[in-house]
N, CA, C and O atoms as CSV, one atom per row, in Angstrom:
chain,resi,resn,atom,element,x,y,z
A,1,MET,N,N,-0.496,254.002,-8.605
A,1,MET,CA,C,-0.832,255.418,-9.968
A,1,MET,C,C,0.218,255.014,-11.393
A,1,MET,O,O,-0.163,254.987,-12.564
A,2,ARG,N,N,1.378,254.773,-10.971
A,2,ARG,CA,C,2.208,254.289,-12.499
A,2,ARG,C,C,0.602,253.410,-13.101
A,2,ARG,O,O,-0.336,253.949,-13.690
A,3,HIS,N,N,0.712,252.195,-12.772
A,3,HIS,CA,C,-0.160,251.033,-13.444
A,3,HIS,C,C,-1.309,251.887,-14.093
A,3,HIS,O,O,-1.611,251.594,-15.250
A,4,LEU,N,N,-1.915,252.811,-13.533
A,4,LEU,CA,C,-2.854,253.079,-13.959
A,4,LEU,C,C,-3.042,254.176,-15.117
A,4,LEU,O,O,-4.050,254.302,-15.813
A,5,LYS,N,N,-1.727,255.038,-15.191
A,5,LYS,CA,C,-1.008,255.910,-16.505
A,5,LYS,C,C,-0.468,254.716,-17.851
A,5,LYS,O,O,-0.464,255.052,-19.036
A,6,GLN,N,N,0.024,253.106,-17.291
A,6,GLN,CA,C,-0.234,252.702,-18.146
A,6,GLN,C,C,-1.294,252.428,-18.794
A,6,GLN,O,O,-1.516,252.498,-20.003
A,7,GLU,N,N,-2.201,251.985,-17.607
A,7,GLU,CA,C,-3.566,251.008,-18.594
A,7,GLU,C,C,-4.472,252.428,-19.956
A,7,GLU,O,O,-5.145,252.267,-20.974
A,8,PHE,N,N,-3.841,254.035,-18.997
A,8,PHE,CA,C,-4.910,254.982,-19.813
A,8,PHE,C,C,-3.609,254.935,-21.055
A,8,PHE,O,O,-4.048,255.063,-22.199
A,9,ASP,N,N,-2.137,254.773,-20.946
A,9,ASP,CA,C,-2.048,254.680,-21.994
A,9,ASP,C,C,-1.977,254.373,-23.243
A,9,ASP,O,O,-1.518,254.962,-24.222
A,10,LYS,N,N,-2.640,253.082,-23.047
A,10,LYS,CA,C,-3.325,251.956,-23.884
A,10,LYS,C,C,-4.366,252.444,-24.387
A,10,LYS,O,O,-4.937,251.591,-25.066
A,11,LEU,N,N,-4.821,253.293,-24.377
A,11,LEU,CA,C,-6.085,253.419,-24.791
A,11,LEU,C,C,-5.999,254.284,-26.413
A,11,LEU,O,O,-5.022,254.845,-26.909
A,12,SER,N,N,-7.152,254.162,-26.871
A,12,SER,CA,C,-6.576,254.448,-28.389
A,12,SER,C,C,-7.747,255.932,-28.325
A,12,SER,O,O,-8.550,256.000,-27.394
A,13,PHE,N,N,-7.708,256.859,-29.240
A,13,PHE,CA,C,-8.198,257.925,-29.372
A,13,PHE,C,C,-9.759,258.152,-28.557
A,13,PHE,O,O,-10.414,258.787,-27.730
A,14,LYS,N,N,-9.699,256.804,-29.792
A,14,LYS,CA,C,-11.563,256.416,-29.588
A,14,LYS,C,C,-12.095,256.093,-27.931
A,14,LYS,O,O,-13.165,256.542,-27.523
A,15,GLU,N,N,-11.655,255.690,-27.518
A,15,GLU,CA,C,-12.164,254.590,-26.436
A,15,GLU,C,C,-11.659,256.036,-25.264
A,15,GLU,O,O,-12.424,256.036,-24.299
A,16,VAL,N,N,-10.814,256.942,-25.195
A,16,VAL,CA,C,-10.459,257.977,-24.622
A,16,VAL,C,C,-11.525,259.029,-24.412
A,16,VAL,O,O,-11.837,259.467,-23.304
A,17,LEU,N,N,-12.146,259.457,-25.747
A,17,LEU,CA,C,-13.091,260.515,-26.148
A,17,LEU,C,C,-14.531,259.746,-25.846
A,17,LEU,O,O,-15.558,260.401,-25.667
A,18,ILE,N,N,-14.513,258.395,-25.810
A,18,ILE,CA,C,-16.126,257.902,-25.718
A,18,ILE,C,C,-16.287,258.027,-23.993
A,18,ILE,O,O,-17.356,258.256,-23.427
A,19,SER,N,N,-14.782,257.791,-23.216
A,19,SER,CA,C,-14.762,257.777,-21.657
A,19,SER,C,C,-14.903,259.662,-21.434
A,19,SER,O,O,-15.748,260.124,-20.668
A,20,GLY,N,N,-14.273,260.249,-21.955
A,20,GLY,CA,C,-14.399,261.729,-21.227
A,20,GLY,C,C,-15.771,262.166,-22.047
A,20,GLY,O,O,-16.113,263.110,-21.335
A,21,LEU,N,N,-16.733,262.092,-23.041
A,21,LEU,CA,C,-17.987,261.740,-23.469
A,21,LEU,C,C,-18.825,261.743,-22.057
A,21,LEU,O,O,-19.088,262.689,-21.314
A,22,ALA,N,N,-19.147,260.376,-21.954
A,22,ALA,CA,C,-20.089,259.930,-21.031
A,22,ALA,C,C,-18.788,260.347,-19.808
A,22,ALA,O,O,-17.988,259.456,-20.094
A,23,VAL,N,N,-18.220,261.018,-18.831
A,23,VAL,CA,C,-18.122,261.466,-17.797
A,23,VAL,C,C,-18.238,262.984,-18.031
A,23,VAL,O,O,-18.212,263.749,-17.067
A,24,PHE,N,N,-18.339,263.343,-19.038
A,24,PHE,CA,C,-18.865,264.727,-19.112
A,24,PHE,C,C,-20.329,264.660,-19.358
A,24,PHE,O,O,-20.650,265.820,-19.100
A,25,THR,N,N,-20.860,264.360,-19.521
A,25,THR,CA,C,-22.859,264.079,-19.539
A,25,THR,C,C,-22.954,263.400,-18.260
A,25,THR,O,O,-23.812,264.107,-17.733
A,26,MET,N,N,-22.719,262.682,-17.560
A,26,MET,CA,C,-22.905,262.496,-16.589
A,26,MET,C,C,-22.834,263.040,-15.462
A,26,MET,O,O,-23.740,262.783,-14.669
A,27,ALA,N,N,-21.981,263.753,-15.135
A,27,ALA,CA,C,-21.241,265.553,-14.160
A,27,ALA,C,C,-22.696,266.474,-14.865
A,27,ALA,O,O,-23.674,266.779,-14.182
A,28,ALA,N,N,-22.576,266.728,-16.021
A,28,ALA,CA,C,-23.631,267.585,-16.189
A,28,ALA,C,C,-24.797,267.153,-16.176
A,28,ALA,O,O,-25.640,268.044,-16.274
A,29,GLY,N,N,-25.314,265.782,-16.065
A,29,GLY,CA,C,-26.369,265.404,-15.452
A,29,GLY,C,C,-27.314,265.116,-14.274
A,29,GLY,O,O,-28.534,265.015,-14.136
A,30,ILE,N,N,-25.725,264.984,-13.115
A,30,ILE,CA,C,-25.918,265.494,-11.768
A,30,ILE,C,C,-25.696,266.960,-11.184
A,30,ILE,O,O,-26.411,267.431,-10.300
A,31,THR,N,N,-24.740,267.558,-11.712
A,31,THR,CA,C,-25.569,269.102,-11.500
A,31,THR,C,C,-26.625,269.365,-12.124
A,31,THR,O,O,-27.017,270.464,-11.731
A,32,LEU,N,N,-27.393,268.890,-12.995
A,32,LEU,CA,C,-28.812,269.105,-13.302
A,32,LEU,C,C,-29.733,269.128,-12.071
A,32,LEU,O,O,-30.454,269.876,-11.411
A,33,LEU,N,N,-29.196,267.618,-12.170
A,33,LEU,CA,C,-30.005,267.540,-10.603
A,33,LEU,C,C,-30.086,267.947,-9.410
A,33,LEU,O,O,-31.191,267.852,-8.876
A,34,PHE,N,N,-29.114,268.437,-8.742
A,34,PHE,CA,C,-28.613,269.533,-7.485
A,34,PHE,C,C,-29.272,270.831,-8.105
A,34,PHE,O,O,-30.144,271.308,-7.379
A,35,THR,N,N,-29.096,271.354,-9.026
A,35,THR,CA,C,-29.700,272.467,-8.961
A,35,THR,C,C,-31.146,272.689,-9.861
A,35,THR,O,O,-31.634,273.706,-10.355
A,36,GLY,N,N,-31.587,271.296,-9.842
A,36,GLY,CA,C,-32.707,271.345,-9.705
A,36,GLY,C,C,-33.791,271.287,-8.039
A,36,GLY,O,O,-34.870,271.734,-7.650
A,37,LEU,N,N,-32.980,270.680,-7.656
A,37,LEU,CA,C,-32.831,270.683,-6.244
A,37,LEU,C,C,-32.933,272.413,-5.501
A,37,LEU,O,O,-33.779,272.954,-4.789
A,38,PHE,N,N,-32.234,272.659,-5.815
A,38,PHE,CA,C,-32.296,274.301,-5.210
A,38,PHE,C,C,-33.174,275.324,-5.871
A,38,PHE,O,O,-33.580,276.361,-5.347
A,39,LEU,N,N,-33.353,275.008,-6.784
A,39,LEU,CA,C,-34.100,276.404,-7.638
A,39,LEU,C,C,-35.897,275.790,-6.805
A,39,LEU,O,O,-36.120,274.722,-6.235
A,40,PRO,N,N,-36.692,276.757,-7.020
A,40,PRO,CA,C,-38.066,277.087,-6.101
A,40,PRO,C,C,-39.555,276.020,-6.978
A,40,PRO,O,O,-40.095,276.372,-8.026
A,41,PRO,N,N,-39.703,275.498,-6.654
A,41,PRO,CA,C,-39.668,275.209,-4.605
A,41,PRO,C,C,-38.410,274.276,-3.930
A,41,PRO,O,O,-38.517,273.051,-3.876
A,42,GLU,N,N,-37.338,274.914,-3.477
A,42,GLU,CA,C,-36.462,273.963,-2.820
A,42,GLU,C,C,-36.267,272.404,-2.680
A,42,GLU,O,O,-35.939,271.823,-3.715
A,43,GLY,N,N,-36.312,272.185,-2.348
A,43,GLY,CA,C,-36.520,270.615,-2.099
A,43,GLY,C,C,-36.884,269.466,-3.075
A,43,GLY,O,O,-36.659,268.261,-3.179
A,44,GLU,N,N,-37.407,270.220,-3.588
A,44,GLU,CA,C,-38.581,269.017,-4.893
A,44,GLU,C,C,-37.816,269.302,-6.314
A,44,GLU,O,O,-37.570,270.348,-6.916
A,45,ILE,N,N,-37.580,268.107,-6.553
A,45,ILE,CA,C,-37.305,268.087,-8.452
A,45,ILE,C,C,-38.454,267.586,-8.631
A,45,ILE,O,O,-39.254,266.854,-8.049
A,46,HIS,N,N,-38.262,268.603,-10.318
A,46,HIS,CA,C,-39.468,268.626,-11.396
A,46,HIS,C,C,-38.893,267.178,-11.747
A,46,HIS,O,O,-37.879,266.481,-11.734
A,47,ALA,N,N,-40.287,267.215,-12.076
A,47,ALA,CA,C,-40.292,265.727,-13.619
A,47,ALA,C,C,-39.534,265.649,-14.389
A,47,ALA,O,O,-38.692,264.769,-14.568
A,48,SER,N,N,-39.867,267.137,-15.288
A,48,SER,CA,C,-39.046,267.231,-15.950
A,48,SER,C,C,-36.997,266.849,-15.878
A,48,SER,O,O,-36.341,265.948,-16.402
A,49,VAL,N,N,-36.612,267.938,-15.049
A,49,VAL,CA,C,-35.358,267.360,-14.544
A,49,VAL,C,C,-35.426,265.969,-14.230
A,49,VAL,O,O,-34.438,265.477,-14.775
A,50,LEU,N,N,-35.906,265.298,-13.789
A,50,LEU,CA,C,-35.593,263.796,-13.747
A,50,LEU,C,C,-35.829,263.034,-15.013
A,50,LEU,O,O,-34.758,262.514,-15.327
A,51,THR,N,N,-36.387,262.860,-15.526
A,51,THR,CA,C,-36.648,262.615,-17.030
A,51,THR,C,C,-34.963,262.815,-17.948
A,51,THR,O,O,-34.496,262.132,-18.859
A,52,ALA,N,N,-34.277,264.289,-17.085
A,52,ALA,CA,C,-34.082,264.874,-18.696
A,52,ALA,C,C,-32.637,263.711,-17.694
A,52,ALA,O,O,-32.158,263.108,-18.654
A,53,PHE,N,N,-32.132,263.384,-16.880
A,53,PHE,CA,C,-31.632,262.503,-16.153
A,53,PHE,C,C,-31.061,261.623,-16.487
A,53,PHE,O,O,-29.896,261.450,-16.844
A,54,GLY,N,N,-32.585,260.515,-16.286
A,54,GLY,CA,C,-32.756,259.612,-16.458
A,54,GLY,C,C,-32.147,259.210,-18.591
A,54,GLY,O,O,-31.640,258.239,-19.152
A,55,SER,N,N,-32.502,260.277,-18.942
A,55,SER,CA,C,-31.883,260.484,-20.846
A,55,SER,C,C,-30.629,260.923,-20.558
A,55,SER,O,O,-29.960,261.126,-21.571
A,56,ILE,N,N,-30.108,261.128,-19.581
A,56,ILE,CA,C,-28.283,261.257,-19.823
A,56,ILE,C,C,-28.161,259.918,-19.732
A,56,ILE,O,O,-27.950,259.387,-20.822
A,57,CYS,N,N,-28.220,259.203,-18.826
A,57,CYS,CA,C,-28.487,257.929,-17.760
A,57,CYS,C,C,-28.114,256.603,-19.225
A,57,CYS,O,O,-27.067,256.017,-19.502
A,58,ILE,N,N,-29.226,256.562,-19.745
A,58,ILE,CA,C,-29.136,256.206,-21.035
A,58,ILE,C,C,-28.449,256.537,-21.651
A,58,ILE,O,O,-28.028,255.552,-22.258
A,59,PHE,N,N,-27.770,257.733,-22.091
A,59,PHE,CA,C,-27.269,258.224,-22.993
A,59,PHE,C,C,-25.576,257.354,-23.715
A,59,PHE,O,O,-25.124,256.799,-24.716
A,60,VAL,N,N,-25.129,257.899,-21.967
A,60,VAL,CA,C,-23.603,257.490,-21.487
A,60,VAL,C,C,-24.247,255.702,-21.765
A,60,VAL,O,O,-23.603,254.936,-22.482
A,61,ALA,N,N,-24.958,255.465,-21.395
A,61,ALA,CA,C,-24.703,253.692,-20.952
A,61,ALA,C,C,-24.529,253.200,-22.562
A,61,ALA,O,O,-23.709,252.488,-23.142
A,62,SER,N,N,-25.587,253.864,-22.929
A,62,SER,CA,C,-25.345,253.447,-24.596
A,62,SER,C,C,-23.759,253.449,-25.008
A,62,SER,O,O,-23.144,252.532,-25.552
A,63,LEU,N,N,-23.394,254.396,-24.707
A,63,LEU,CA,C,-21.544,254.929,-26.002
A,63,LEU,C,C,-21.247,254.410,-25.003
A,63,LEU,O,O,-21.458,253.316,-25.528
A,64,LEU,N,N,-20.849,254.062,-23.705
A,64,LEU,CA,C,-20.494,252.616,-22.712
A,64,LEU,C,C,-20.418,250.961,-23.351
A,64,LEU,O,O,-19.632,250.079,-23.697
A,65,GLY,N,N,-22.004,251.331,-23.196
A,65,GLY,CA,C,-22.392,249.568,-23.734
A,65,GLY,C,C,-22.059,249.107,-25.499
A,65,GLY,O,O,-22.182,247.960,-25.929
A,66,ILE,N,N,-21.784,249.865,-26.018
A,66,ILE,CA,C,-21.687,250.342,-27.345
A,66,ILE,C,C,-20.351,250.064,-28.250
A,66,ILE,O,O,-20.133,249.815,-29.436
A,67,SER,N,N,-19.558,250.240,-27.039
A,67,SER,CA,C,-18.249,250.199,-27.585
A,67,SER,C,C,-17.915,249.096,-27.298
A,67,SER,O,O,-17.487,248.270,-28.104
A,68,ILE,N,N,-18.142,248.836,-25.473
A,68,ILE,CA,C,-17.371,247.115,-25.333
A,68,ILE,C,C,-18.175,245.864,-26.273
A,68,ILE,O,O,-17.725,244.738,-26.485
A,69,HIS,N,N,-19.332,246.358,-26.700
A,69,HIS,CA,C,-19.956,245.154,-27.430
A,69,HIS,C,C,-19.342,244.806,-28.703
A,69,HIS,O,O,-19.209,243.642,-29.078
A,70,TYR,N,N,-18.872,246.094,-29.534
A,70,TYR,CA,C,-18.164,246.162,-31.107
A,70,TYR,C,C,-16.817,245.749,-30.297
A,70,TYR,O,O,-15.938,245.456,-31.108
A,71,ASP,N,N,-16.458,245.656,-29.192
A,71,ASP,CA,C,-14.471,245.697,-28.983
A,71,ASP,C,C,-14.723,243.645,-28.596
A,71,ASP,O,O,-13.832,242.808,-28.453
A,72,ASN,N,N,-16.198,243.452,-28.539
A,72,ASN,CA,C,-16.062,241.616,-27.726
A,72,ASN,C,C,-15.648,241.139,-29.221
A,72,ASN,O,O,-14.581,240.661,-29.605
A,73,GLU,N,N,-17.033,241.471,-30.059
A,73,GLU,CA,C,-17.059,241.469,-31.851
A,73,GLU,C,C,-15.881,241.246,-32.287
A,73,GLU,O,O,-15.628,240.326,-33.065
A,74,LEU,N,N,-14.978,242.105,-31.812
A,74,LEU,CA,C,-13.327,242.339,-33.067
A,74,LEU,C,C,-13.238,241.385,-32.725
A,74,LEU,O,O,-13.668,240.496,-33.460
A,75,ASP,N,N,-12.604,240.999,-31.356
A,75,ASP,CA,C,-12.185,239.816,-30.273
A,75,ASP,C,C,-12.172,238.641,-30.981
A,75,ASP,O,O,-11.305,237.925,-31.482
A,76,LYS,N,N,-13.602,238.636,-30.870
A,76,LYS,CA,C,-14.420,237.065,-31.911
A,76,LYS,C,C,-13.961,236.724,-33.097
A,76,LYS,O,O,-13.553,235.652,-33.542
A,77,PHE,N,N,-14.167,238.549,-33.883
A,77,PHE,CA,C,-13.658,238.179,-35.186
A,77,PHE,C,C,-12.490,237.315,-35.444
A,77,PHE,O,O,-12.556,236.228,-36.019
A,78,LYS,N,N,-10.785,238.187,-34.711
A,78,LYS,CA,C,-9.647,237.927,-34.370
A,78,LYS,C,C,-9.638,236.323,-34.225
A,78,LYS,O,O,-9.041,235.529,-34.952
A,79,ALA,N,N,-10.157,236.142,-33.505
A,79,ALA,CA,C,-9.801,234.581,-33.049
A,79,ALA,C,C,-10.386,233.881,-34.604
A,79,ALA,O,O,-9.573,233.372,-35.376
A,80,ASN,N,N,-11.390,233.916,-34.824
A,80,ASN,CA,C,-12.069,233.187,-35.733
A,80,ASN,C,C,-11.009,233.001,-37.160
A,80,ASN,O,O,-10.872,232.093,-37.979
A,81,VAL,N,N,-10.400,234.274,-36.989
A,81,VAL,CA,C,-9.330,234.497,-38.439
A,81,VAL,C,C,-9.037,233.562,-38.019
A,81,VAL,O,O,-9.388,232.553,-38.629
A,82,ARG,N,N,-8.068,233.380,-36.484
A,82,ARG,CA,C,-6.889,233.032,-36.466
A,82,ARG,C,C,-6.480,231.493,-36.446
A,82,ARG,O,O,-5.353,231.018,-36.591
A,83,GLU,N,N,-7.739,230.811,-36.221
A,83,GLU,CA,C,-8.190,229.689,-36.296
A,83,GLU,C,C,-7.997,228.890,-38.208
A,83,GLU,O,O,-7.511,227.933,-38.811
A,84,ARG,N,N,-8.649,229.930,-38.368
A,84,ARG,CA,C,-9.170,229.637,-39.835
A,84,ARG,C,C,-7.255,229.691,-40.908
A,84,ARG,O,O,-6.670,229.215,-41.881
A,85,LEU,N,N,-7.120,230.527,-39.894
A,85,LEU,CA,C,-5.260,230.736,-40.708
A,85,LEU,C,C,-4.707,229.494,-39.941
A,85,LEU,O,O,-3.791,229.087,-40.656
A,86,ASP,N,N,-4.787,228.812,-39.014
A,86,ASP,CA,C,-4.256,228.102,-38.528
A,86,ASP,C,C,-4.675,226.269,-38.596
A,86,ASP,O,O,-4.164,225.284,-38.063
A,87,GLU,N,N,-6.002,226.486,-39.655
A,87,GLU,CA,C,-5.984,225.154,-40.644
A,87,GLU,C,C,-5.580,225.063,-41.568
A,87,GLU,O,O,-5.292,224.001,-42.119
A,88,ILE,N,N,-5.446,226.131,-41.987
A,88,ILE,CA,C,-5.110,226.227,-43.422
A,88,ILE,C,C,-3.055,225.936,-43.720
A,88,ILE,O,O,-2.483,225.245,-44.563
A,89,VAL,N,N,-2.536,226.755,-42.685
A,89,VAL,CA,C,-1.726,226.570,-42.548
A,89,VAL,C,C,-0.701,226.124,-40.906
A,89,VAL,O,O,0.012,226.713,-40.093
A,90,PRO,N,N,-0.944,225.480,-41.021
A,90,PRO,CA,C,-0.278,224.936,-39.385
A,90,PRO,C,C,0.839,225.612,-39.301
A,90,PRO,O,O,1.556,226.148,-40.146
A,91,ARG,N,N,0.897,225.493,-37.932
A,91,ARG,CA,C,2.135,226.660,-37.173
A,91,ARG,C,C,2.549,225.210,-37.204
A,91,ARG,O,O,1.846,224.201,-37.232
A,92,ASP,N,N,4.559,225.422,-37.186
A,92,ASP,CA,C,5.518,224.375,-37.405
A,92,ASP,C,C,5.684,224.340,-35.275
A,92,ASP,O,O,5.929,225.314,-34.564
A,93,ASN,N,N,5.464,223.030,-34.864
A,93,ASN,CA,C,6.049,223.076,-33.048
A,93,ASN,C,C,7.752,223.113,-32.679
A,93,ASN,O,O,8.394,222.305,-32.009
A,94,VAL,N,N,8.246,224.428,-33.416
A,94,VAL,CA,C,9.781,223.788,-33.031
A,94,VAL,C,C,10.532,224.603,-31.572
A,94,VAL,O,O,11.641,224.250,-31.171
C-alpha cells in the first residue's frame, strides 16, 4: 500500500484532476445505466441511455488518452533537447 501512496504523491495536480474526473464521470455513466435498467419498462435500457453512456466512455477515453499522448510528446522533446545539448557541449567522462 505504501508503494501506491508514493506513486500517487508523484502525480501533479493536473494528473490527479484528470484521473478524478475520469473516475467520477465513469461512475456517473454506470449509475445512469443501472438507473435505466430499473425504470419502467424494467429490464430494458432505452437507446438514449446507451447513447449517453457511449458518449461518457468516449469523453473519459479522450481525457486519459490526451494526457498520455502529450506526456509522451514531452518526453520525446526533452530527449531531443538533451541530445542536441550533448552535441554542442559534450559531457566529460570523469
